[in-house]
N, CA, C and O of each residue as an XYZ file, in Angstrom:
428
protein
N     -79.884     28.473    -10.205
C     -80.395     27.130    -10.328
C     -79.676     26.493    -11.507
O     -79.561     27.108    -12.568
N     -79.199     25.290    -11.336
C     -78.482     24.630    -12.412
C     -78.497     23.125    -12.205
O     -78.672     22.640    -11.087
N     -78.315     22.403    -13.282
C     -78.239     20.955    -13.195
C     -76.829     20.496    -12.833
O     -76.600     19.304    -12.628
N     -75.895     21.418    -12.756
C     -74.501     21.139    -12.422
C     -73.855     20.110    -13.349
O     -73.078     19.263    -12.910
N     -74.175     20.194    -14.587
C     -73.480     19.410    -15.596
C     -72.573     20.397    -16.312
O     -73.011     21.478    -16.703
N     -71.354     20.040    -16.477
C     -70.390     20.958    -17.072
C     -70.458     20.876    -18.587
O     -69.805     20.042    -19.214
N     -71.254     21.752    -19.151
C     -71.479     21.753    -20.595
C     -70.153     21.961    -21.323
O     -69.914     21.359    -22.370
N     -69.302     22.802    -20.773
C     -67.998     23.037    -21.408
C     -67.180     21.744    -21.464
O     -66.499     21.484    -22.455
N     -67.245     20.945    -20.414
C     -66.518     19.672    -20.400
C     -67.089     18.717    -21.439
O     -66.337     17.992    -22.090
N     -68.404     18.707    -21.602
C     -69.019     17.872    -22.641
C     -68.545     18.301    -24.028
O     -68.234     17.463    -24.875
N     -68.494     19.608    -24.248
C     -68.050     20.115    -25.548
C     -66.575     19.826    -25.788
O     -66.179     19.499    -26.907
N     -65.757     19.946    -24.740
C     -64.330     19.644    -24.873
C     -64.123     18.170    -25.203
O     -63.305     17.823    -26.055
N     -64.867     17.313    -24.524
C     -64.769     15.874    -24.799
C     -65.242     15.559    -26.211
O     -64.652     14.722    -26.894
N     -66.293     16.221    -26.643
C     -66.797     16.008    -28.006
C     -65.720     16.386    -29.025
O     -65.495     15.664    -29.997
N     -65.059     17.517    -28.795
C     -64.003     17.945    -29.717
C     -62.842     16.957    -29.707
O     -62.248     16.677    -30.748
N     -62.524     16.435    -28.539
C     -61.459     15.451    -28.429
C     -61.778     14.189    -29.239
O     -60.910     13.645    -29.921
N     -63.027     13.733    -29.156
C     -63.441     12.566    -29.938
C     -63.381     12.864    -31.433
O     -62.975     12.012    -32.223
N     -63.785     14.072    -31.822
C     -63.729     14.432    -33.235
C     -62.285     14.487    -33.727
O     -61.983     14.053    -34.839
N     -61.395     15.024    -32.893
C     -59.975     15.054    -33.251
C     -59.417     13.641    -33.383
O     -58.630     13.356    -34.285
N     -59.828     12.768    -32.486
C     -59.398     11.372    -32.548
C     -59.888     10.730    -33.841
O     -59.148      9.993    -34.493
N     -61.131     11.009    -34.209
C     -61.668     10.487    -35.462
C     -60.866     10.953    -36.664
O     -60.649     10.187    -37.603
N     -60.423     12.208    -36.642
C     -59.611     12.734    -37.739
C     -58.237     12.067    -37.775
O     -57.706     11.784    -38.849
N     -57.671     11.821    -36.610
C     -56.377     11.128    -36.543
C     -56.506      9.724    -37.110
O     -55.654      9.263    -37.870
N     -57.580      9.056    -36.728
C     -57.821      7.696    -37.232
C     -58.028      7.727    -38.745
O     -57.555      6.847    -39.464
N     -58.738      8.746    -39.214
C     -58.960      8.871    -40.664
C     -57.632      8.992    -41.396
O     -57.447      8.405    -42.462
N     -56.704      9.758    -40.817
C     -55.376      9.890    -41.419
C     -54.643      8.564    -41.472
O     -53.957      8.259    -42.447
N     -54.794      7.777    -40.412
C     -54.167      6.451    -40.378
C     -54.773      5.543    -41.447
O     -54.066      4.785    -42.110
N     -56.073      5.633    -41.600
C     -56.752      4.813    -42.601
C     -56.275      5.190    -44.005
O     -56.046      4.330    -44.856
N     -56.133      6.497    -44.223
C     -55.655      6.964    -45.536
C     -54.253      6.429    -45.801
O     -53.965      5.968    -46.906
N     -53.375      6.486    -44.795
C     -52.014      5.973    -44.968
C     -52.023      4.484    -45.290
O     -51.287      4.024    -46.163
N     -52.848      3.748    -44.589
C     -52.920      2.299    -44.811
C     -53.498      1.983    -46.186
O     -53.073      1.029    -46.838
N     -54.461      2.779    -46.623
C     -55.079      2.506    -47.930
C     -54.130      2.842    -49.083
O     -54.339      2.380    -50.205
N     -53.101      3.632    -48.824
C     -52.136      3.982    -49.865
C     -51.099      2.884    -50.107
O     -50.309      2.977    -51.047
N     -51.097      1.862    -49.279
C     -50.121      0.784    -49.421
C     -50.468     -0.057    -50.648
O     -51.621     -0.433    -50.862
N     -49.452     -0.337    -51.435
C     -49.622     -1.183    -52.623
C     -49.057     -2.558    -52.297
O     -47.846     -2.766    -52.368
N     -49.920     -3.486    -51.943
C     -49.490     -4.829    -51.557
C     -48.849     -5.590    -52.703
O     -48.092     -6.533    -52.471
N     -49.137     -5.199    -53.923
C     -48.563     -5.917    -55.079
C     -47.041     -5.756    -55.139
O     -46.360     -6.558    -55.778
N     -46.512     -4.738    -54.484
C     -45.064     -4.536    -54.454
C     -44.350     -5.632    -53.664
O     -43.134     -5.796    -53.773
N     -45.108     -6.371    -52.878
C     -44.523     -7.442    -52.073
C     -44.319     -8.727    -52.866
O     -43.737     -9.688    -52.363
N     -44.789     -8.740    -54.079
C     -44.626     -9.919    -54.926
C     -45.874    -10.773    -54.928
O     -46.698    -10.677    -54.019
N     -46.019    -11.609    -55.946
C     -47.239    -12.393    -56.119
C     -47.490    -13.418    -55.014
O     -48.642    -13.762    -54.748
N     -46.451    -13.901    -54.379
C     -46.640    -14.919    -53.345
C     -47.183    -14.322    -52.050
O     -47.849    -15.022    -51.288
N     -46.918    -13.066    -51.791
C     -47.291    -12.441    -50.526
C     -48.441    -11.435    -50.694
O     -49.156    -11.136    -49.737
N     -48.607    -10.929    -51.897
C     -49.549     -9.825    -52.135
C     -50.970    -10.147    -51.694
O     -51.625     -9.306    -51.078
N     -51.455    -11.329    -51.993
C     -52.836    -11.679    -51.648
C     -53.043    -11.698    -50.141
O     -54.027    -11.153    -49.640
N     -52.125    -12.319    -49.421
C     -52.236    -12.364    -47.958
C     -52.084    -10.962    -47.371
O     -52.808    -10.590    -46.447
N     -51.151    -10.192    -47.902
C     -50.934     -8.828    -47.403
C     -52.170     -7.964    -47.653
O     -52.570     -7.180    -46.793
N     -52.769     -8.111    -48.833
C     -53.965     -7.317    -49.133
C     -55.120     -7.704    -48.225
O     -55.892     -6.842    -47.807
N     -55.249     -8.983    -47.916
C     -56.276     -9.426    -46.968
C     -56.062     -8.812    -45.593
O     -57.012     -8.382    -44.938
N     -54.801     -8.775    -45.159
C     -54.452     -8.158    -43.883
C     -54.803     -6.669    -43.898
O     -55.413     -6.161    -42.957
N     -54.420     -5.986    -44.955
C     -54.700     -4.548    -45.091
C     -56.201     -4.288    -45.093
O     -56.677     -3.385    -44.406
N     -56.945     -5.074    -45.859
C     -58.396     -4.891    -45.938
C     -59.066     -5.091    -44.580
O     -59.987     -4.360    -44.215
N     -58.591     -6.092    -43.838
C     -59.140     -6.333    -42.498
C     -58.899     -5.129    -41.600
O     -59.803     -4.681    -40.895
N     -57.680     -4.609    -41.628
C     -57.367     -3.449    -40.792
C     -58.097     -2.195    -41.261
O     -58.503     -1.379    -40.433
N     -58.270     -2.026    -42.557
C     -59.028     -0.873    -43.053
C     -60.458     -0.904    -42.541
O     -61.012      0.134    -42.176
N     -61.056     -2.080    -42.512
C     -62.416     -2.227    -41.995
C     -62.470     -1.877    -40.507
O     -63.370     -1.168    -40.059
N     -61.507     -2.377    -39.758
C     -61.469     -2.100    -38.317
C     -61.220     -0.622    -38.040
O     -61.853     -0.037    -37.161
N     -60.314     -0.027    -38.776
C     -60.007      1.392    -38.579
C     -61.223      2.248    -38.932
O     -61.516      3.223    -38.240
N     -61.925      1.891    -39.994
C     -63.144      2.621    -40.365
C     -64.168      2.529    -39.237
O     -64.837      3.514    -38.925
N     -64.292      1.361    -38.629
C     -65.208      1.170    -37.503
C     -64.815      2.061    -36.325
O     -65.677      2.666    -35.687
N     -63.532      2.142    -36.041
C     -63.051      2.995    -34.946
C     -63.289      4.474    -35.255
O     -63.649      5.248    -34.369
N     -63.088      4.854    -36.499
C     -63.328      6.242    -36.899
C     -64.806      6.600    -36.731
O     -65.140      7.668    -36.218
N     -65.673      5.708    -37.164
C     -67.116      5.935    -37.034
C     -67.509      6.034    -35.566
O     -68.301      6.901    -35.194
N     -66.967      5.159    -34.732
C     -67.277      5.189    -33.297
C     -66.824      6.501    -32.671
O     -67.557      7.086    -31.873
N     -65.634      6.972    -33.017
C     -65.134      8.231    -32.461
C     -66.024      9.401    -32.873
O     -66.353     10.258    -32.054
N     -66.401      9.427    -34.125
C     -67.288     10.486    -34.616
C     -68.652     10.421    -33.927
O     -69.213     11.449    -33.547
N     -69.171      9.225    -33.773
C     -70.463      9.052    -33.098
C     -70.403      9.503    -31.632
O     -71.346     10.111    -31.126
N     -69.286      9.200    -30.954
C     -69.128      9.643    -29.563
C     -69.127     11.170    -29.486
O     -69.765     11.756    -28.611
N     -68.410     11.800    -30.401
C     -68.380     13.263    -30.429
C     -69.759     13.849    -30.659
O     -70.156     14.805    -29.993
N     -70.491     13.270    -31.608
C     -71.850     13.745    -31.901
C     -72.771     13.566    -30.687
O     -73.572     14.446    -30.373
N     -72.649     12.426    -30.013
C     -73.499     12.153    -28.848
C     -73.204     13.130    -27.715
O     -74.122     13.586    -27.034
N     -71.931     13.452    -27.512
C     -71.579     14.407    -26.457
C     -72.069     15.811    -26.785
O     -72.531     16.532    -25.901
N     -71.968     16.197    -28.038
C     -72.488     17.524    -28.432
C     -74.007     17.586    -28.235
O     -74.538     18.591    -27.763
N     -74.689     16.514    -28.597
C     -76.135     16.467    -28.405
C     -76.482     16.502    -26.917
O     -77.426     17.185    -26.518
N     -75.729     15.773    -26.097
C     -75.964     15.775    -24.650
C     -75.776     17.182    -24.083
O     -76.563     17.625    -23.247
N     -74.747     17.877    -24.531
C     -74.505     19.245    -24.056
C     -75.671     20.153    -24.420
O     -76.110     20.970    -23.610
N     -76.164     20.007    -25.633
C     -77.301     20.819    -26.072
C     -78.548     20.507    -25.253
O     -79.263     21.417    -24.834
N     -78.807     19.218    -25.025
C     -79.989     18.826    -24.255
C     -79.905     19.276    -22.806
O     -80.903     19.715    -22.234
N     -78.724     19.173    -22.206
C     -78.550     19.619    -20.822
C     -78.755     21.123    -20.732
O     -79.419     21.612    -19.818
N     -78.187     21.851    -21.680
C     -78.362     23.313    -21.683
C     -79.841     23.673    -21.801
O     -80.329     24.551    -21.088
N     -80.546     23.000    -22.694
C     -81.974     23.288    -22.882
C     -82.777     22.899    -21.647
O     -83.667     23.639    -21.229
N     -82.473     21.750    -21.063
C     -83.192     21.316    -19.855
C     -82.939     22.281    -18.718
O     -83.854     22.590    -17.955
N     -81.717     22.763    -18.592
C     -81.372     23.711    -17.540
C     -82.151     25.013    -17.731
O     -82.703     25.560    -16.776
N     -82.191     25.498    -18.962
C     -82.931     26.733    -19.245
C     -84.423     26.548    -18.978
O     -85.066     27.433    -18.414
N     -84.973     25.414    -19.377
C     -86.389     25.132    -19.140
C     -86.685     25.020    -17.648
O     -87.704     25.520    -17.173
N     -85.796     24.366    -16.916
C     -85.971     24.203    -15.472
C     -85.966     25.555    -14.768
O     -86.786     25.805    -13.885
N     -85.052     26.412    -15.157
C     -84.983     27.746    -14.562
C     -86.259     28.532    -14.867
O     -86.836     29.159    -13.979
N     -86.691     28.493    -16.120
C     -87.897     29.236    -16.503
C     -89.122     28.742    -15.749
O     -89.920     29.546    -15.266
N     -89.278     27.432    -15.644
C     -90.442     26.881    -14.936
C     -90.391     27.183    -13.450
O     -91.419     27.468    -12.837
N     -89.211     27.124    -12.873
C     -89.071     27.429    -11.445
C     -89.375     28.891    -11.179
O     -90.023     29.225    -10.188
N     -88.910     29.759    -12.059
C     -89.178     31.186    -11.881
C     -90.674     31.484    -11.969
O     -91.164     32.393    -11.299
N     -91.390     30.735    -12.778
C     -92.832     30.927    -12.877
C     -93.534     30.615    -11.558
O     -94.606     31.156    -11.286
N     -92.949     29.759    -10.745
C     -93.541     29.381     -9.464
C     -93.222     30.380     -8.340
O     -93.899     30.415     -7.312
N     -92.197     31.175     -8.556
C     -91.784     32.128     -7.527
C     -92.733     33.329     -7.476
O     -93.455     33.623     -8.429
N     -92.702     33.991     -6.357
C     -93.453     35.253     -6.245
C     -92.880     36.229     -7.274
O     -91.697     36.177     -7.610
N     -93.734     37.109     -7.758
C     -93.330     38.028     -8.817
C     -92.046     38.783     -8.463
O     -91.193     38.983     -9.328
N     -91.900     39.195     -7.231
C     -90.734     39.980     -6.808
C     -89.456     39.145     -6.747
O     -88.358     39.702     -6.749
N     -89.579     37.825     -6.694
C     -88.412     36.964     -6.581
C     -87.986     36.325     -7.921
O     -87.025     35.556     -7.958
N     -88.674     36.631     -8.982
C     -88.404     35.955    -10.255
C     -87.065     36.306    -10.878
O     -86.563     35.552    -11.712
N     -86.483     37.411    -10.501
C     -85.196     37.800    -11.070
C     -84.043     37.607    -10.100
O     -82.948     38.123    -10.323
N     -84.285     36.858     -9.013
C     -83.247     36.592     -8.048
C     -82.204     35.676     -8.670
O     -82.544     34.737     -9.389
N     -80.932     35.950     -8.392
C     -79.857     35.137     -8.939
C     -79.918     33.735     -8.343
O     -80.112     33.592     -7.136
N     -79.757     32.702     -9.160
C     -79.798     31.340     -8.627
C     -78.628     31.020     -7.699
O     -78.688     30.043     -6.951
N     -77.586     31.811     -7.734
C     -76.425     31.573     -6.863
C     -76.449     32.477     -5.635
O     -75.476     32.524     -4.883
N     -77.529     33.179     -5.431
C     -77.594     34.155     -4.338
C     -77.945     33.561     -2.993
O     -78.184     34.319     -2.052
N     -77.988     32.284     -2.852
C     -78.311     31.672     -1.562
C     -79.535     30.799     -1.677
O     -79.859     30.309     -2.758
N     -80.217     30.602     -0.562
C     -81.397     29.747     -0.538
C     -82.375     30.278     -1.534
O     -83.459     29.716     -1.695
């Protein structure tokens, strides 16, 4: 008996989102290392505004990626628990001799 949700696929997707978040974090770090003052006083203010805007957006993307990973991990845990609970409750309804029957053994 199973809910036929691929917990492994949920976990793989969660890891992928976490990896994406780390990649984005690296990009944010690179962007934050830029010294706009090197562009000169006429351009530095506009360049810093541009950098700050992108840093905010990149931080938002990093947070979203991390949140997606967390949500998928939680979904995998909940599906696993629901599946285990469903099996246990169903087995309680079966005749005593049938409680250890494999869920993949047929009808």
